[in-house]
Each structure stands twice: as C-alpha cells, then as structure tokens.
C-alpha positions in Angstrom: 13.2 67.7 138.8 14.3 65.2 137.1 11.8 62.5 137.3 9.3 65.7 137.0 10.9 66.1 133.7 11.0 62.8 132.1 7.2 62.2 133.1 6.0 65.5 131.1 7.8 64.0 127.6 5.9 61.0 127.9 3.5 60.4 124.6 5.4 62.9 122.3 6.3 59.9 119.5 2.4 58.3 119.6 2.0 61.4 116.8 4.3 60.7 115.1 4.3 57.1 114.7 0.6 57.5 114.0 1.9 59.8 110.8 4.3 57.2 109.9 1.9 54.6 110.3 -0.3 56.1 108.0 2.4 56.8 105.4 2.9 53.2 105.2 -0.6 52.3 105.4 -1.0 54.9 102.4 2.4 53.0 100.5 1.2 49.4 100.8 -1.8 50.0 99.9 -0.5 52.1 96.6 1.9 48.8 96.1 -1.0 46.7 96.4 -3.5 48.1 94.8 -0.5 48.8 91.5 0.1 44.7 91.5 -3.6 44.3 91.3 -3.3 46.9 88.5 -0.4 45.1 86.8 -1.9 41.3 87.2 -4.8 42.6 84.9 -2.8 43.8 82.7 -0.7 40.5 82.4 -3.5 38.4 82.4 -5.2 40.4 79.6 -1.9 40.1 77.8 -1.4 36.5 78.4 -5.2 36.4 77.1 -4.8 38.2 73.9 -2.2 35.9 73.1 -4.0 32.8 73.4 -6.9 34.4 71.7 -4.5 35.1 68.5 -2.7 32.0 68.6 -5.7 30.0 68.6 -7.6 32.2 66.0 -3.6 31.6 64.1 -3.7 27.3 64.9 -7.3 26.7 63.5 -6.8 28.8 60.3 -3.3 27.0 59.7 -5.4 23.5 60.6 -8.0 24.7 58.0 -5.2 25.7 55.5 -4.1 22.3 55.9 -6.7 20.3 55.3 -7.5 22.2 52.2 -4.1 21.0 51.1 -5.1 17.1 52.7 -8.0 17.4 50.8 -6.9 18.6 47.6 -4.5 16.1 47.6 -7.0 13.2 47.8 -9.2 14.7 45.0 -6.2 14.4 43.0 -5.6 10.8 43.9 -9.2 10.2 43.7 -8.5 11.7 40.3 -5.8 9.8 39.5 -7.8 6.1 40.3 -10.3 7.0 38.2 -7.8 7.7 34.8 -6.2 3.7 36.2 -10.1 2.2 36.0 -10.5 4.5 32.6 -7.2 2.8 31.5 -7.6 -0.5 32.5 -11.2 -0.9 30.8 -10.0 0.0 27.5 -6.8 -1.8 27.9 -9.6 -5.0 28.6 -11.8 -3.9 26.5 -9.0 -3.9 23.8 -7.1 -7.1 24.8 -10.8 -8.5 24.5 -11.7 -7.4 21.5 -7.5 -8.8 20.1 -8.8 -12.3 21.7 -11.7 -12.3 19.6 -11.0 -11.5 16.3 -7.5 -13.3 17.3 -10.1 -16.8 17.7 -11.3 -16.5 14.1 -8.1 -17.0 12.8 -6.4 -19.8 15.5 -8.5 -22.5 13.8 -6.6 -22.6 11.2 -3.7 -24.0 13.7 -3.3 -27.4 12.7 -3.7 -30.0 15.9 -3.9 -26.8 18.7 -5.9 -24.0 17.1 -9.2 -25.5 18.4 -7.3 -25.6 21.8 -5.9 -21.6 21.3 -9.2 -20.8 19.7 -11.5 -21.7 23.3 -8.6 -19.9 25.7 -9.1 -17.1 23.5 -12.7 -17.2 24.0 -12.2 -17.4 27.7 -9.7 -14.4 27.4 -12.2 -12.2 25.5 -14.8 -13.3 28.1 -12.3 -12.1 31.1 -11.9 -9.0 30.2 -15.7 -8.2 29.1 -16.6 -9.2 32.8 -13.7 -7.0 34.3 -15.6 -4.1 32.8 -18.1 -3.6 35.5 -16.2 -3.2 38.4 -14.0 -0.6 36.2 -17.2 1.2 35.6 -18.3 1.0 39.3 -14.5 1.7 40.2 -15.1 5.2 38.4 -18.4 5.9 40.2 -17.0 5.4 43.4 -13.8 7.6 43.1 -16.1 10.3 41.3 -18.6 9.9 44.4 -15.0 10.6 47.1 -14.2 13.3 44.8 -17.9 14.8 45.3 -17.7 14.0 49.4 -14.5 15.7 49.6 -15.7 18.7 47.8 -18.8 19.4 49.8 -16.9 19.3 52.8 -14.2 21.8 51.7 -17.6 24.3 51.1 -19.0 23.2 54.4 -15.9 24.4 56.1 -15.3 27.2 54.2 -18.8 28.7 53.2 -19.8 31.1 51.1 -17.8 33.9 51.1 -15.6 32.3 54.4 -18.4 32.7 56.5 -18.6 29.5 58.1 -14.9 29.8 58.7 -14.8 33.7 59.6 -17.8 32.3 62.1 -16.4 29.5 63.8 -12.6 31.6 64.1 -14.4 33.8 66.2 -16.2 31.3 68.0 -13.1 29.6 68.8 -11.4 33.2 69.8 -14.5 34.0 71.9 -14.4 30.4 73.9 -10.6 30.7 74.5 -11.0 34.1 75.4 -13.9 33.2 78.1 -12.0 30.3 79.5 -9.1 32.8 80.6 -11.6 35.3 82.0 -15.4 35.4 81.7 -15.7 39.2 81.3 -12.8 39.8 78.5 -14.5 40.7 75.3 -12.7 39.9 71.9 -12.8 42.8 69.0 -10.9 42.6 65.7 -8.3 45.6 64.2 -9.9 47.0 61.2 -7.5 46.5 58.4 -5.3 43.7 60.1 -7.4 40.5 59.3 -6.9 39.0 55.8 -7.9 35.9 55.9 -11.3 36.2 54.1 -9.3 37.2 50.8 -6.5 34.8 51.0 -8.0 31.7 50.1 -10.5 31.7 47.1 -12.8 28.8 45.3 -11.7 27.6 41.8 -15.0 27.0 40.2 -14.6 28.2 36.4 -13.2 25.7 34.0 -10.1 27.7 33.4 -9.4 27.7 37.1 -9.8 24.4 38.0 -7.0 23.8 35.1 -4.5 24.7 38.3 -5.7 21.2 39.7 -5.5 19.8 36.5 -1.9 20.2 35.7 -1.2 18.9 39.2 -3.3 15.8 38.2 -1.4 15.9 34.4 2.1 15.6 36.4 1.2 12.9 38.1 -0.1 11.2 35.0 3.3 12.1 33.2 4.9 9.7 35.7 3.2 6.4 35.1 4.6 4.8 32.2 0.5 2.9 32.2 -0.8 6.4 31.7 1.5 7.8 29.8 2.5 5.4 26.5 1.1 1.3 26.6 3.3 1.2 23.1 5.2 -1.3 21.4 5.8 -3.0 17.8 7.1 -5.9 16.6 8.1 -6.9 12.6 9.1 -5.2 9.8 7.7 -1.9 8.3 7.9 -0.7 5.4 9.0 -2.0 1.4 9.6 -3.9 -0.1 8.4 -6.3 1.4 7.3 -5.8 5.4 4.8 -7.1 7.8 4.4 -6.2 11.6 2.3 -5.5 14.5 1.8 -1.9 16.3 0.5 -1.3 19.6 -0.7 1.8 20.7 -2.5 3.5 23.7 -2.4 5.9 26.4 -4.8 7.9 28.7 -5.3 11.3 29.2 -7.0 13.7 31.0 -8.5 15.9 28.2 -8.2 19.4 28.3 -6.9 19.2 32.1 -10.4 19.5 33.3 -12.8 17.8 31.0 -13.0 14.2 31.8 -10.7 11.2 31.0 -10.3 9.1 28.1 -8.2 6.4 26.7 -7.4 4.0 23.6 -5.7 1.0 23.2 -5.1 -0.3 19.2 -3.7 -3.1 17.8 -3.3 -3.5 13.9 -1.4 -5.9 11.6 0.6 -3.7 9.0 1.7 -5.1 5.7 3.7 -3.4 3.1 4.4 -4.6 -0.4 5.7 -2.9 -3.9 2.7 -2.4 -6.6 2.9 -0.6 -9.7 6.6 1.1 -8.7 4.7 2.4 -5.4 4.7 1.3 -1.8 1.4 0.3 -0.7 0.8 -0.1 2.9 -2.7 -1.6 4.6 -3.6 -1.8 7.8 -5.7 -4.0 9.1 -7.5 -3.7 12.8 -6.9 -6.8 15.8 -7.2 -5.1 18.7 -9.3 -2.0 19.8 -10.8 -0.4 23.1 -11.4 2.6 24.5 -13.6 3.7 27.9 -14.0 7.4 29.5 -15.6 8.8 32.4 -17.6 11.3 30.2 -19.2 10.9 26.5 -18.6 13.7 24.1 -15.1 14.8 25.3 -13.6 17.1 22.8 -10.4 14.7 22.0 -9.8 15.5 18.2 -6.5 16.7 18.8 -5.6 13.8 21.8 -3.0 11.2 19.7 -3.1 8.8 22.9 0.4 7.8 22.1 0.3 7.7 18.3 -2.5 5.6 17.9 -4.4 8.0 15.5 -1.9 8.4 13.6 -0.3 4.9 13.4 -3.3 2.7 13.6 -5.5 4.8 12.3 -8.5 2.5 11.4 -8.3 0.7 14.0 -8.4 3.8 16.6 -11.7 4.9 14.5 -13.4 1.1 15.1 -12.3 2.0 18.5 -14.0 5.3 18.6 -17.3 3.2 17.3 -19.6 1.3 19.3 -17.8 -1.9 18.8 -14.9 -0.2 20.3 -16.5 1.2 23.3 -16.1 -0.4 27.1 -18.9 -1.8 28.1 -20.1 0.7 31.4 -18.7 3.4 30.2 -18.9 6.3 30.7 -20.9 5.4 34.2 -23.3 7.6 35.8 -21.2 9.1 38.2 -22.1 12.7 39.3 -18.4 14.5 38.3 -17.8 12.5 35.2 -13.7 12.4 36.2 -14.0 16.1 35.6 -12.0 17.7 37.6 -14.0 19.1 41.0 -14.0 22.8 42.2 -11.6 23.1 44.7 -9.9 25.7 47.2 -6.6 27.2 46.9 -4.8 30.1 47.6 -6.0 33.6 45.6 -4.3 34.9 43.1 -2.8 37.5 45.0 -1.5 35.3 47.5 0.2 32.6 44.7 1.4 36.1 43.3 3.7 36.7 46.5 6.8 34.8 47.1 5.9 34.6 50.6 2.2 34.0 51.3 1.1 34.5 54.6 -2.2 36.1 56.2 -2.5 38.0 59.6 -4.9 38.6 62.4 -4.6 41.3 64.7 -7.0 40.6 67.3 -7.9 43.2 70.4 -9.1 42.1 73.8 -10.8 44.3 76.6 -12.3 44.1 80.1 -14.5 46.6 81.4 -13.0 48.6 85.0 -15.7 47.0 86.8 -14.8 44.0 86.0 -11.4 44.4 87.3 -10.2 43.4 91.1 -8.6 46.3 92.1 -10.0 49.5 94.2 -11.3 51.0 91.7 -13.1 48.4 89.9 -15.0 45.7 92.2 -13.0 45.8 95.3 -14.8 46.0 98.0 -12.3 48.6 99.7 -13.1 52.3 98.0 -10.5 54.3 99.0 -11.6 58.4 99.8 -10.0 61.4 99.7 -6.4 61.4 99.7 -6.0 57.8 99.1 -8.6 58.1 95.8 -5.5 59.6 94.0 -4.1 55.5 94.1 -7.3 54.4 92.6 -6.0 54.8 89.2 -8.0 55.6 85.7 -8.6 53.4 82.8 -9.1 54.9 78.4 -13.1 54.6 78.2 -13.2 52.8 81.6 -11.7 49.7 80.3 -8.3 47.8 80.0 -7.1 46.6 76.7 -4.1 44.4 74.9 -3.2 43.8 71.3 -2.0 40.6 70.3 -0.8 39.4 66.2 -0.2 36.3 64.5 0.9 35.0 60.9 0.0 32.1 59.6 2.9 31.0 57.1 4.1 28.0 54.7 7.1 26.3 55.6 8.3 22.6 55.1 10.3 20.8 58.5 13.2 21.3 56.5 13.1 24.7 55.6 13.8 25.4 52.4 14.6 22.2 51.4 13.4 20.0 48.3 14.4 17.2 46.1 16.1 19.4 43.9 17.3 22.1 46.5 15.0 24.8 45.5 12.4 27.2 47.5 8.9 25.9 47.6 6.6 28.2 47.3 3.3 27.9 50.1 -0.2 26.4 48.2 -3.2 24.7 49.3 -1.6 21.2 47.6 1.2 20.5 50.8 -0.2 20.6 54.4 2.7 22.8 55.8 0.7 25.3 57.3 2.0 26.7 60.6 1.4 29.6 62.8 3.4 31.8 65.2 2.9 34.9 67.2 4.7 38.6 65.7 5.0 41.8 66.6 2.3 44.1 66.8 2.7 46.9 64.3 2.6 50.8 64.8 -0.9 51.0 62.0 -2.6 48.2 64.8 -1.7 50.1 67.7 -2.8 53.4 66.2 -6.2 51.6 65.3 -6.5 50.1 68.8 -6.7 53.5 70.4 -8.7 54.5 68.0 -11.2 52.1 68.7 -10.7 52.9 72.7 -11.2 56.6 72.3 -10.3 59.3 74.1 -11.3 61.1 77.3 
C-alpha cells in the first residue's frame, strides 16, 4: 500500500521546476540585457568625454599657437628695431669719422695716420649698412609668414578652425565606435567669438604697446646719449651725443636717429651766443615718410637741431633704408582675445557636445542582437527616446600659469594671447545644456 502511494507521487515537482527555470531564465535574460544597455550607455558617456576633451585640447593648443606666434612676431619686430638702430648708429659713426678726418690732418706727426684710420672706419660703417638692411627684410618676411600661418589656422571668421575641430571630434568618436554621431549643443559653443583678428591701426597698437614695453627695457633702444665739456657762458665748449630708436605711433614702423654736435658758447654784445656745429649724424627707418614730427629721439631734435635736420636730409640717411620689405616694419595683423573676453576677469571658452547612437546599432535584444524576445519577455527589451541613446559632455579652456597666480610682482595675470598658458579641462554639464539636449532628441 505504501509502495503504491509513493509511486503515484513521482513527477509532481517537474511542473514547479519548469516554472522556476522559466523565471530564472527570464531574470538572467533581463540582467544580461540590462547589462548590455548599461555597457552601451557607459561607452557612450566615455566617448562623449573623450570627444569633448579632445576638442578642448585642440582649442587650447590653437590659443597657445597664437600666443607663441604673437611672441615670435614681437621678437622679429624687436630685431627690426635693432637693425634700424644699428644702421642709424653706423651711419652716424661713419659721418662723424669722415668729418673728423678732415681736421685730423692738422694734428702734428700723427695727423695723416689718424685721418686714414677715420676714413677706414667710415668705409667699414658704410659696408655694415647693406647686411643691416637685409636683416630688416629677413625679419619682416618672417613676420609676414607667421601672420599668414595664423590666418591659415583660423580662416575667415574662424571657419577653418571650427571645421578642423569638428573633423577631430568626429575622428575621436569613430575611433571609439564607428556608429556614434557627434552634435554641438546650440548656444553652448563660444569659441568662434572668443578670439578676433586685430587688423585696424588702432587694434594693432595693442601689440605695439607690448613691443614698446620691450623697447624701453633696452638702453640701446631708449637712449644713446652722452656729453662731455662745459656748456654755457661766459666761455663753454663741449660735445653732445643724442639718439634713440622709436616705434612710430606704436604701429607704423621703426625710425632711428643719432647725432653728435660740437656746442660752443661765448659772450657777445652782452648776451650769450651759442653755436652748434654738426659732427656726426645718421638716420634709418623701416618705412619712408613716417609721421615722426613729434618724436625727439632722446632730445636729439632739441639739443642737436642742426645735426638732426642734416640726419633727416639725404646726407644723413643710411644706405638701403627704408628697405624694400612687404610690411615695412609695421606692426602686423594678429589674433588676440575678443574685446568681451579681454574685459572678463577670468576669460575662458566652453563647449558642450552631444553624442548619439542609434538603437539599431546597439548590442542588446532591442538592437542588433539576433535574439529577439517575444511575449512577456518583450517587456525587458528596453525603449529609447527617438530610437537612440545620447550623452553630453562639457569642456572648458582656461588660462592659468603652471604656478597659479604667481608673477614677478605676485599679481594675478589675466589671460591673453601673448602668453601660452591655455589649458583644457572637463566641466560639469549645466542644466540648460541638458534641456537643450532633450529638445534635440525629441519626445515620444
């Protein structure tokens, strides 16, 4: 009786086991499918960060390129000023030697030898003028090449820069996943207006002021003055040397003047009479016809008036100046932060991007998987807004020295395109950007 009852109970657990196995299979499928969706989302998020950061690095490198190229143009401008100054000084030394040689013959015994030595000096100074004029042309050509390279990088209205940045973002996205598409969030990209080409005369004075500050540091630029003797009545005699190199109107070009005059003083008819006798004079310039009427050249036009007038005449002009160069030593067009960025206490540019991937290209049951659930398992398939997944990322490009806020005067340095300290960093996305991304994706 007991044996027969046990036999009738065999197979009772099989239906329950099948139900359990179905439940376990459903849970396993759900977990696997969910894991695939999470993996796709994580990959999309990482790709968005990589794309945004790559775009930020591109922008930072471009700004640093502008800074380096601006500094290179400033260095070449200083070199042009040096060449013009040396040419003026060489012309002055040559004319002084030539004029003094006429009187050297009056010196007993050694007069002819001294006169010959002075003539050799004059000839040597004249020879120096040709390579100095060539140096002006060389450095001006370098400036023109650098200016052209900036324009080639930016393009009209930054069109080339923006196109290259988009190509870079697409390339980074496709390296991560060929099926990912990159979009820019509207009104979340201000790079096109972050920089500006400074082309007008007034705008170019910004670089001219930087060059002028460098000029003032160099004594050869600023003042080549000395004097010796007794000046003033009743009886006085002395030499006055005056001269400097100037960037005319901070933008137009370089001109230099050097003069040496003998000043004599004596009483005549109860008044002090002064006489200036020019001994040496020279001038050189990167461009003829510069408006320098208000420039004193370290008081040369005030103290050595006759010598300064002779320097401006044909007799005092250095041979080969003004050189036949394209820019003629003028401050060139260049790129700098836009006016609004310069007025900011912390200039920075930002960009928010959106990456999307179609539902059909994702590896889960609702995408390109060959396993397609049906019936109640279709509940685990997962739905996408507008049949695609999306992720956004934001990047900032900012100015900061390696030693933060540390300058020689312990003051904060504001960002500009004269120093190459631009860096990129990922930043938290803003609520407005997320709303824009949702509007781009649409609603079901």
